[in-house]
C-alpha positions as CSV (number, residue, x, y, z in Angstrom):
1,M,0.0,0.0,0.0
2,E,2.8,2.3,0.8
3,K,4.3,1.7,-2.6
4,I,1.1,2.8,-4.2
5,L,0.9,5.9,-2.0
6,S,4.5,6.9,-2.8
7,D,3.9,6.3,-6.6
8,N,0.8,8.3,-6.3
9,E,2.7,11.2,-4.7
10,V,5.3,11.0,-7.4
11,F,2.6,11.3,-10.1
12,R,1.0,14.3,-8.3
13,N,4.3,16.1,-8.2
14,R,4.9,15.3,-11.9
15,I,1.4,16.6,-12.8
16,K,1.9,19.8,-10.8
17,C,5.2,20.3,-12.6
18,I,3.6,19.7,-16.0
19,E,0.7,22.0,-15.1
20,G,3.2,24.7,-14.1
21,K,5.1,24.3,-17.4
22,Q,1.8,24.4,-19.3
23,S,0.9,27.6,-17.6
24,E,4.3,29.1,-18.5
25,F,3.8,28.0,-22.1
26,V,0.3,29.5,-22.3
27,D,1.6,32.8,-20.9
28,S,4.5,32.7,-23.3
29,L,2.2,31.9,-26.3
30,T,-0.2,34.7,-25.3
31,A,2.7,37.2,-25.2
32,I,3.9,36.0,-28.6
33,Q,0.5,36.3,-30.1
34,Q,0.1,39.8,-28.8
35,E,3.5,40.8,-30.1
36,F,2.6,39.3,-33.5
37,D,-0.7,41.2,-33.6
38,D,1.1,44.4,-32.8
39,Y,3.7,43.8,-35.5
40,R,1.0,42.9,-38.0
41,K,-1.0,46.1,-37.3
42,A,2.2,48.2,-37.6
43,T,3.2,46.4,-40.8
44,E,-0.3,46.8,-42.4
45,G,-0.1,50.5,-41.6
46,E,3.3,50.8,-43.2
47,L,2.2,48.7,-46.2
48,K,-0.8,50.9,-46.7
49,E,1.3,54.0,-46.6
50,M,3.8,52.5,-49.0
51,R,1.1,51.6,-51.5
52,E,-0.4,55.1,-51.3
53,C,3.1,56.5,-51.9
54,L,3.7,54.2,-54.9
55,D,0.3,55.0,-56.3
56,D,1.1,58.7,-56.0
57,Q,4.5,58.3,-57.7
58,E,2.9,56.3,-60.6
59,N,0.2,59.0,-61.0
60,R,2.8,61.8,-61.0
61,A,4.9,59.9,-63.6
62,R,1.8,59.5,-65.9
63,R,1.0,63.2,-65.7
64,Q,3.9,64.1,-67.8
65,N,3.0,61.5,-70.5
66,L,1.8,62.7,-73.9
67,R,-0.2,60.3,-76.1
68,L,0.2,60.9,-79.8
69,V,-2.7,59.5,-81.8
70,G,-2.7,59.3,-85.5
71,F,0.7,57.9,-86.5
72,P,0.4,54.8,-88.7
73,E,1.5,51.6,-87.0
74,G,5.2,51.0,-87.5
75,V,6.1,54.4,-88.9
76,E,8.5,55.0,-86.0
77,G,10.6,52.0,-86.9
78,K,12.9,50.5,-84.3
79,N,13.8,53.8,-82.5
80,A,10.6,55.7,-81.4
81,V,12.7,58.2,-79.4
82,A,14.7,59.3,-82.5
83,F,11.5,59.4,-84.6
84,I,9.7,61.7,-82.2
85,Q,12.7,63.9,-81.8
86,E,13.0,64.3,-85.6
87,W,9.3,64.5,-86.7
88,L,7.4,66.2,-83.8
89,P,9.1,69.6,-84.3
90,K,8.4,69.4,-88.1
91,I,4.7,68.4,-87.6
92,L,4.1,71.2,-85.1
93,G,6.0,73.8,-87.1
94,L,8.8,74.2,-84.5
95,E,11.7,73.4,-86.7
96,G,14.2,75.3,-84.5
97,E,13.2,73.5,-81.3
98,T,14.7,70.3,-80.0
99,F,12.8,68.1,-77.5
100,E,14.6,65.8,-75.2
101,V,12.5,62.6,-75.1
102,E,13.0,60.4,-72.0
103,R,10.8,57.6,-73.2
104,A,8.7,56.8,-76.3
105,H,6.8,53.6,-77.1
106,R,3.5,52.4,-78.5
107,S,0.8,51.9,-76.0
108,L,0.8,48.5,-74.4
109,Q,-2.0,46.9,-76.4
110,Q,-1.9,44.1,-78.9
111,R,-0.7,45.2,-82.4
112,P,-3.9,46.0,-84.4
113,A,-4.8,44.2,-87.6
114,D,-4.1,45.8,-90.9
115,G,-6.5,48.7,-91.5
116,A,-7.5,48.9,-87.8
117,R,-6.9,52.0,-85.7
118,P,-3.2,52.3,-84.8
119,R,-2.1,52.3,-81.2
120,A,-1.1,55.6,-79.6
121,I,2.5,56.5,-79.1
122,V,3.2,57.4,-75.5
123,I,6.1,59.8,-74.9
124,Q,7.6,61.5,-71.8
125,L,9.7,64.5,-72.3
126,L,12.6,65.5,-70.0
127,R,11.2,69.0,-69.4
128,F,7.6,69.7,-68.6
129,S,8.0,73.1,-70.3
130,D,8.5,71.2,-73.6
131,T,5.2,69.3,-72.9
132,V,3.4,72.6,-72.4
133,K,5.0,74.1,-75.5
134,I,3.8,71.1,-77.6
135,V,0.3,71.2,-76.3
136,T,0.1,75.0,-76.8
137,Q,1.4,74.7,-80.3
138,L,-1.0,72.0,-81.2
139,E,-4.0,74.1,-79.9
140,T,-3.0,76.9,-82.3
141,K,-2.7,74.6,-85.3
142,V,-6.0,74.2,-87.1
143,H,-5.2,71.7,-89.9
144,C,-3.3,68.9,-88.1
145,N,-4.2,65.2,-88.3
146,L,-2.4,64.5,-85.1
147,A,-4.1,64.4,-81.7
148,I,-2.1,64.8,-78.5
149,R,-3.5,64.1,-75.1
150,L,-2.0,64.5,-71.7
151,S,-2.4,61.2,-69.7
């Protein structure tokens, strides 16, 4: 009988020890969960702020784009920047002007079938003053088959 009582006492001590460890683990897990929730909230806030900043930057970059509508497909050849720098002053009657083109490409759509409406050429000039000059000059030209839009 004494053997059973001593074994029983040993089991009680082990159970108390296990319950104490379990309580420590639960407290530790609760603290980790709270820390994770705080980190997630902070990260979500930062991510939202970064997305808004990226959206703002993308919108600001698009504001300086000009879309040239009316050029036949493929007329720019392999180098759209050189084509725009050469032909845009001639078309607008600004032969003495030079425009520094940062970027020029066709809009990112599928190439249209023959005879279909050609894609717009999207350009971004180095100086916004050149963009204003082009738009102003186009508004004064009456007989021009070229349409330019700010996008």
